[in-house]
N, C-alpha and C positions, 0 to 999 in steps of 0.2 A: 723161355718162350719170348719170341719177338713181340713188339708192340702190335704189329699187324696180325699176328696169329692170335694174340689175346683178344683183339677186337672182333675177329671172325668167330672165335669161340663164344664170346659174349653175345654176339648176334644169334648164334645157334641156341644159346641158353634162353635168351629173350623169346625167340620163336617157340621153343618148347613150352615155356611158361604160358605164353599167350594162348597157344593151341590147347593147353590143358585147362584154360579158364582162370588162370591166376591173374590178379589185378594189378600187382606192382612187383617189381624186381629190383633189387639193389645189390651192390657188392661192397664188402669191406675186408680188411685184413684180419689176421688172427692174433693181433696184439691183445694182451689182457685188458679186460674192462675194469680198470682200476677205480673209476668213479662209482660204478655199480657195486663193486666189492666194498668200497668205503660206506656207501649208503646202506647196504645190507648189514654190515657190522654195526653201524651206528644205531640202526633201528632194532636190531637184536638186543643191543646193550640197553636201549631205552624200554624194552619190553613190549614193543609194538608188533611182534611177529605172531603172537597168540598160537604158537605151535604149528604154524603154517610151514610144514616140512618141505613142500614142493619148491617154494621160493627160497627158504632160509636154511635148508638142511645142510648143503655142502657148497658154500659160496666159493671156496678155493677151487672147486671143480668147475662150477657153472660160469665163472668169470675168466676162465683160462681156456679158451676154445682150442688152442693148439694141442691140448691133452686129449681131445676127442679122437683125433686121427694122427698117427705118426707122419710127420712131414707135411702137415697141413699148412697151407699158405693163404687160403682165401675162404670167405664165407659168402655164399649166395643166399640172400634173405628174400623171402617172398611173402606176399600178403594175399589173402583171399577174402573178399567182401561177403557179408551175409545180410539177409533181410532184417531190418530193424523191426521192432514191435509195430504191428499195424493198429493204429488207434481206432480203425473202423471195424476191427474184428470183435464180435460179441465176446463178452467176458467168459462165457461158458454156456453149456447146455441149460435150457430153461428149467430143467428138472433138478439142477444142482442146488438143492435146498441146503446141502452141507457147505455150500460156497465153492467158488472156483478158485483154485490156486494158480497163480501165474508162474510162468517158467521163463527164464532168461532167453533172449532171442537166439543166442548162439546154440543153445541146447536144441531148439526146434529147427535146426538147419543141418545140412550135411556138409558144412564148410570144411571141417577137418578131414573128412574122407576125400573130398575133392583136392584139398591142399596137399595131402600126402601123395595122391596120385600124380599131381604136378611135380612135386619134388622128386619123385622116382624117375620121371621123364628127364629131369635135369641131370640126375645121377647117370642115367644111360648115355646122355650126350657126352658128359665128361669121361665116362669110362670108355666109350668108343674112341675117344681122343687119347687114350692111354693114361688117364689120371685116375687116382683113387678118389672116391666120393662116398659120403654117408649122409643120410637124412637125419635131422634132429627136429622133431615136431611134437608139440605138447609133451615136452621132455625136459626134466630139470638139469640136464647136462649143460644147458646154455641159457643165459639170460636173454631171452628172445627179444624183448622190447629194446634193451640196450643195443643189441646187434642191429635191429631194424633202424633205430635212430642213427647209428653211426653209418649205416649203409644208405642213408638219405631217404628212407621211406616216410619219415615224419619226425615229430619231436615228442618228448614225454610231457604230456599235459598235466594240468593240476589235478585231474581225476586219476592220475597215474597211468592212463592208457596211452598207447601210441596214437597220436593225432596226425592226420594228413589233411591238407587243404582240399584234396580231391576226393578222398574216401571217408573222411571223418574218422571215427573210431570203431565202426562196425566191421572189424576185420579179425581174422585169426592169422597167426604168424608161424612160419616154419623156415628152416634153413637147410642148406647143403654145405657141409664142410668138405673141402677138397684140397688135394695137393697141387692143383693148378694155380699158378700165380697170375691171377686176373688183375687187370688194372683197376684200381679203386681210388679215384680222385676224391678229394675232400669235398663232399657234397651234402653235409649235414644241413637240415632245414632249420631255419631260425624259429625260435619260440613264438607261436602265434597266439598264445593265450592272453597276452597283454594284461589289462586290469580286470579281465572277466573273472568272476567268482561264482558263476551259476552252479557249478557242480558241487562246490563246498556248501552253498546255501541249500541245495536240493537234497543233499545226503540225509536220509531219515534219522541217522544216529549221530551225525556230526563226526564221522570217521575220517574226514579229510581236513587237514589243517591248512593254514594260509600258504604254506610252502609246497603244497601238493604232496605231503607225506601222509600215507595211509596208516591208520591205527587198526590193525586187523582184529583187535579185540572188539571193535564196534562194527566192522564191515559185515553187513547181512549176507553178501555173496559168499563170504568165507564161513560165517557161522552156520549156514544151512548145510555146509559140507564138513564141519568140524564134529568130532565125536563128543560124547558126553551130553550133559544137560544144556538145553538152549538157554542162554543167559536170561533170567527173568526180566531184567531191566530193559531188554530189547525185544521182548515178545510182542508188545503192542505195536511197536514200530515195524515189525515184520509184516503186519497187515495181511495181505492175501498172497504174499510171495512164498510159493512152495519151494522153489529152487532157483537161486540166483536173484540178482537185483540189477536193473539197468538204469536206475535213476540218474546217476552221474553221467550217463551217455545221452539219454533222451533230451536232457536240457542243454547239451553242448551246441553252441551256434554252428560249429562246423558240420555237425550232423544234419542241420537244417538244409544245407546246400550240397551235401555229399552225393556223389554219383553212386547209385546202388543198382548194379546190373540185375536184370531179371534172372532168377534162378529156378523158376518152376515151383512146384508144390513143396512145402516144408516136409521134413520127415515125420513119420507117425510118432506121436508122443507116447504111444503105448496102449492107450485106451480108446482110440478112435473107432475100433471095430464095434464097440457097444454104445457108441454115442456119448461117452463120458468125457472125451477130450475134443477141444475145438481150438484151432489156432494155437495160441500160446497158453492155453488154460487146461487145467485138469480138475475134474470133480473130486474133491478131497474125500467125500463120504464114500464114493465108489472105490477110491484107492484104499481106504481103510478097511473096506469089505474084502479085499483080495487076500488070498493065502500068500505065505512067504514065497513059494515057488512062482506063483503067478505075478507077484509084484516084481521079483527079480527078472523074470522073463520080459516084463513090460518095460522096466526102468533100469535094468542092470547095465545099460550102456552109459548111464550117468555115473558120476563119481559118488558112491555111497560109502561112508566111512566103514572100513573093515568089512565091507560087503554084508553088512547087517541091516536087514529091512527095518528094524526098529527105529533107525535114525530118519528114514523117510517118513515113517508113521509119526515120529516126533514132530517133524515139520508140519505134517498134515494136521495134527491136533492143534498146534498153535494157530494155523490158518483157520481151522474150524472154530476155535474160540473167538477169533477176530471177526469172521464174516458169516459164520453159519447161522441158520434160522433156529433159534432156541426152541421153537414150537414144532419143529419138523420131526415126525416119527423116525425118519432116516437118521437124523442127527442123534436122536435119543438112542437108537439102536447102536450106532457107532460109539457113542459115549459109554454105554453099558458094556459093550464088548471090550473096549479099550481099558476101562477101569478094572476089568477082570483079567487083563493080560498077564501072562507069566513074566513079561519083561518089565522090570521096575522102571526103565526109561519111559516106556509107553504108558504105564499106569500113572506115573507121576505127571506126565504132560496131559493125560486125560483128566486128572484132578483139576489142573489149571483151566483146561478148556471148559469143563462142566461148570466150574465156579464162575468163570468169566461170563458164561452164558446165563448165569442165574439159576442153574440146575443143581443147586446144593443137595437136593433130596436124593439125586442119583449117587452123589458121593457118600451120603449117609447110608444108603442102602448097600453100597459096595463095601463100606467099612464093616457093616454088620455081617456081610458075607465073607469077610476075611481080607479086605484090602489092607495092605501093609504088613501082613503076617510074614511074607517073604520079601524082605526089603534090606538086603545085605549091606547096601551102601547108604541107607537112610534117605534115599531120594524121595520116596513117597511121604515119609515123615516130614521132611523139609518142606515139601509142597503143601502139606496140610497145615503147617504152621505159618506159611507165608501169606501175607495179604495179597489179594488179587484185584486189579482194577476192573470194575464191572463195566459191561457195555452200556452205553447210553441208549435208552429206549424212547421211542416216540410217545407223545402224550404226556 
């Protein structure tokens, strides 16, 4: 392809992206991401991956983009901005005696849907010009942040996010891998973090070190998506976070001045029809009241480990223990129901929530009724033997 033809094709790609509502477009080549591969290998060796398969599962594949498409020559990388958390949005419905669980901002947006639609338009442009093209979006075939940084969309910040002087970090990323050889000048942005350490200081569990390396064993955003028992040492730090954590982004200075295009109303979190959800919050007692089928119908678009509702209930019980009203009949009802759950994961976390709320009598009643009789992995027994930090009460 001549330089002139490449420029014309890039203009068509840019127009397609802009028309589809994408906020940034860059191009890079398909050379291996050797630095990203080295970082992944080092962090796996140091035990920092915490079973995070999406990022760490197959680095030999995700850092070699030429393997995605035979004859691939270029990667078109795009970003779609989404609304940050609104500090003026009420925490949740006034009736949420069980407490309102907050949800990460990207979850309460339709950014990925819009991003995929824009990437498909770019594919169509390339295919009409006689080239092959495939989209890679929210997909572990490609290290998307490394690709975006090399394409000039930003730099990798100390919070591990892609940071842009224009858009901040409130973006989702996706790419189109194509056989078209598009001109990709060296346009990497310089590191803008400087001496700032706000994200590291703000992290509730100290998961970010001074070099901007994430310890996934401590990252709340990962732990709410990980299977198994929620680590006891991080339950209090979880606070009211039901799904995701935005702390390392909300404190970033570049997000103070980022341009955030108006996107209309956020998507339904799943419970808005009965008043249990508002903005980025969900009534956790209402969530715990739902059947498995209703819960998955409402929240199945989230990543829930192994598609098992017990893990979302697990998160909700930790939130309930942290922010629920211990004197609320609704909270008592949900604790009783959860303590009698056939799921040992749910029952074990209900023990923690009840004891944290000072409702030990509910645990004693549940033990008399058979709590722990079906405990194949010893989760309930371990919870009963573990000390629980009590909530501070007024007066």
